[in-house]
C-alpha positions in Angstrom: -3.6 15.6 -18.4 -3.5 14.7 -14.7 -0.7 12.1 -14.1 -1.0 9.8 -11.0 2.0 7.9 -10.2 1.5 4.2 -9.9 4.8 3.1 -8.5 4.4 3.3 -4.8 2.2 0.0 -4.8 2.9 -2.9 -2.6 2.3 -5.5 -5.4 5.7 -4.5 -6.5 8.2 -6.6 -4.6 10.6 -3.7 -3.8 7.9 -1.6 -2.4 6.5 -4.4 -0.3 9.9 -5.1 1.1 10.6 -1.4 1.7 7.3 -1.0 3.8 8.2 -4.2 5.7 11.7 -3.1 6.6 10.4 0.6 7.4 13.0 1.7 4.6 12.0 5.5 4.2 14.9 6.2 2.1 13.6 4.1 -0.6 9.9 5.2 -0.3 11.0 8.9 -0.6 13.3 8.1 -3.6 10.2 6.6 -5.4 8.1 9.7 -4.6 10.6 12.2 -5.7 11.4 10.3 -9.0 7.8 10.3 -9.9 7.2 14.1 -8.9 10.3 15.1 -10.9 8.8 13.2 -13.8 5.6 15.2 -13.7 3.2 13.2 -11.5 0.9 15.4 -9.7 -0.4 12.8 -7.4 1.4 9.6 -5.7 -0.8 6.7 -5.6 -0.2 5.0 -2.3 -1.2 1.2 -1.7 -0.2 -0.9 1.0 -2.7 -3.7 0.6 -0.4 -6.3 -0.5 2.0 -6.3 2.5 2.1 -9.4 4.9 1.8 -6.7 7.8 -1.0 -4.7 9.4 -2.2 -2.4 6.4 -3.5 0.4 8.8 0.0 0.7 10.5 1.6 0.5 7.2 -0.6 3.3 5.7 0.1 5.5 9.0 3.9 4.9 8.4 4.2 5.6 4.8 2.0 8.8 4.8 3.9 10.1 7.7 7.2 9.3 6.1 6.3 11.1 2.9 4.6 14.3 4.3 7.4 14.7 6.9 9.9 15.2 3.8 7.5 16.6 1.2 4.9 18.6 2.8 3.1 19.6 -0.2 2.8 16.2 -1.7 -0.6 15.2 -3.1 -1.5 11.5 -2.5 -4.1 9.1 -3.9 -5.0 6.4 -1.1 -5.6 3.3 -2.8 -7.0 0.2 -1.1 -10.0 -2.1 -1.2 -10.3 -1.6 2.7 -12.3 1.4 3.5 -10.6 1.3 7.2 -7.3 1.7 5.4 -8.7 4.6 3.5 -10.0 6.2 6.6 -6.8 5.6 8.4 -4.8 7.5 5.5 -7.3 10.5 5.5 -6.7 10.9 9.2 -2.9 10.6 8.9 -2.5 13.1 6.1 -1.7 16.6 7.2 0.2 17.7 4.2 -0.6 20.7 1.9 -1.5 19.0 -1.2 -4.6 17.5 -2.6 -6.2 13.9 -1.9 -7.8 11.3 -4.1 -9.4 8.3 -2.9 -9.0 5.1 -5.0 -11.7 4.0 -5.1 -15.5 3.1 -5.3 -17.6 0.8 -7.5 -21.3 1.1 -8.3 -21.8 -1.6 -5.6 -24.0 0.4 -2.9 -22.2 -1.2 0.0 -18.8 0.5 -1.3 -20.4 3.8 -2.2 -22.1 4.0 1.4 -18.9 3.9 3.1 -16.4 5.7 0.9 -18.3 8.6 -0.7 -19.0 10.1 2.9 -15.3 9.9 3.6 -14.7 11.8 0.3 -17.2 14.5 1.2 -16.0 14.8 4.8 -12.4 15.1 3.7 -12.8 17.1 0.6 -11.2 14.7 -1.6 -11.6 13.8 -5.4 -12.8 10.3 -5.9 -12.1 7.5 -8.7 -15.0 5.3 -9.4 -14.7 1.9 -11.2 -17.3 0.8 -13.7 -17.9 -2.3 -12.0 -21.0 -3.7 -10.1 -22.4 -6.8 -8.6 -22.4 -8.4 -11.9 -18.6 -7.7 -12.3 -16.8 -5.9 -15.1 -18.6 -4.6 -18.2 -17.9 -5.8 -21.8 -19.0 -2.9 -23.9 -18.9 0.8 -24.0 -22.7 1.0 -23.5 -22.3 -1.2 -20.3 -19.7 1.0 -19.1 -21.9 4.1 -19.6 -24.9 2.7 -17.7 -22.7 2.0 -14.7 -21.0 5.3 -14.8 -24.5 6.8 -15.0 -25.6 5.1 -11.7 -22.4 6.3 -10.0 -23.0 9.9 -11.1 -26.7 9.7 -9.9 -25.5 8.3 -6.4 -22.9 11.2 -6.3 -25.6 13.8 -7.0 -27.9 12.4 -4.4 -25.0 12.5 -2.0 -24.3 16.1 -2.7 -20.8 15.0 -3.9 -19.4 17.4 -6.8 -19.4 15.4 -10.1 -16.2 17.6 -11.0 -14.4 15.7 -8.3 -15.6 12.3 -9.5 -13.3 10.5 -12.0 -14.7 7.5 -13.7 -12.2 4.7 -14.6 -14.1 2.7 -17.3 -11.6 -0.2 -16.6 -9.8 -1.0 -19.6 -8.8 -4.9 -20.0 -5.9 -6.6 -21.3 -5.8 -6.7 -25.1 -3.6 -9.9 -24.9 -6.7 -12.0 -24.0 -9.7 -9.5 -24.9 -8.5 -7.8 -28.2 -11.8 -5.4 -28.6 -11.5 -4.0 -25.0 -9.3 -1.2 -25.8 -11.6 -0.2 -28.5 -14.6 -0.4 -26.2 -12.8 1.5 -23.6 -11.9 4.4 -25.9 -15.5 4.6 -27.1 -16.7 5.0 -23.5 -14.3 8.1 -22.8 -16.6 10.6 -24.7 -19.8 8.8 -23.6 -19.0 9.2 -20.0 -17.8 12.7 -20.4 -21.0 13.7 -21.8 -22.9 12.9 -18.7 -24.2 16.0 -16.9 -22.6 17.3 -13.9 -18.9 17.4 -15.4 -17.8 13.9 -14.4 -14.1 13.3 -15.4 -12.3 10.2 -16.7 -9.4 8.3 -15.6 -7.4 5.3 -16.8 -5.4 2.7 -14.9 -3.2 2.6 -18.0 -1.1 -0.6 -17.4 -3.8 -2.9 -17.6 -4.0 -2.7 -21.1 -0.9 -4.1 -21.8 -0.7 -7.0 -19.4 1.1 -10.3 -20.5 2.7 -8.5 -23.5 6.5 -7.6 -24.3 7.5 -4.0 -24.4 4.5 -2.8 -22.3 5.7 0.7 -22.1 5.1 1.0 -26.0 1.6 -0.3 -25.7 0.9 2.0 -22.9 2.1 5.0 -24.3 0.3 4.6 -27.7 -2.9 3.9 -25.8 -2.5 6.9 -23.6 -2.1 9.2 -26.7 -5.4 7.6 -28.4 -7.2 8.1 -24.9 -6.0 11.6 -24.8 -7.6 12.4 -28.1 -11.0 11.1 -27.0 -10.8 13.4 -24.0 -9.1 11.2 -21.3 -8.5 13.7 -18.1 -6.2 11.6 -16.0 -4.1 8.6 -16.0 -2.7 6.3 -13.2 0.8 5.2 -14.8 4.5 5.4 -14.4 5.7 8.7 -15.4 9.2 7.7 -15.0 8.9 5.2 -18.2 10.3 7.0 -21.1 7.6 6.0 -23.5 5.0 7.5 -21.3 7.0 10.7 -20.8 7.2 11.0 -24.6 3.8 10.2 -25.3 2.6 12.8 -22.8 5.0 15.6 -24.1 4.2 15.0 -27.6 0.4 14.6 -27.3 0.0 17.8 -25.1 1.8 19.7 -27.8 -0.2 18.3 -30.7 -3.5 19.0 -28.8 -2.5 22.7 -28.2 -1.9 22.0 -24.4 1.7 23.2 -24.6 2.3 26.8 -26.0 5.0 26.9 -28.7 5.9 23.4 -27.7 8.0 24.8 -24.7 7.3 21.9 -22.4 8.2 19.4 -25.3 11.4 21.1 -25.9 12.2 21.3 -22.2 11.7 17.5 -21.9 13.9 16.9 -24.9 16.7 19.0 -23.4 16.3 17.1 -20.1 16.7 13.7 -21.9 13.1 12.6 -21.0 12.1 11.6 -24.6 12.8 8.5 -26.4 
């Protein structure tokens, strides 16, 4: 299970303030906390600041890679110019994700060439001009189109992660079920496309969101989920990841589970 840490997002007031005030210490602390908790990639989103997103992207990436040169980043923005600026700014020794494209041709046409040029992995949302899908079948149809476009562009499907867009169960109770159904369907597409989930969406508007998120994560892992964008510092998430990996034979002799217990990372 690939974990992409979600905390470095400018929709969070503390992150927005740190970017605005150029508080490098706060940004680095957030990155280190997530990496220590098991995040392999750090999502970076500067889209919600009141400043110039391009300059903000430059600053935050330079701050991170200067201190942590082997950091792997997930560049997250609806603005392809910000994605491009981030790709140019990154000189680290880790890997890169772009987050994200949709099935809209205009988005694919500008982002997929960047992913190919810079050798990044790519997150694709099952969304098109008609909006977000309702059923697993609709999600599959959109994913098929994205995979087809990737194939025609010469982009490796193995570097393509499909986010089938789980929606809040607080307002749409069946959407978690439809999402879970879609995982195996999408992973069955030719070429080896993978699946990713923006996990926290499922619990929006509910109390004890970490509990909902962690149980949904375990359910999605049993369906074959490959990656999750989540808060690895949340104890429910850490516990779910450790227990699920052990139960699914991904943790030989439960060594990582025991290590997490001894480190106090479990509930």
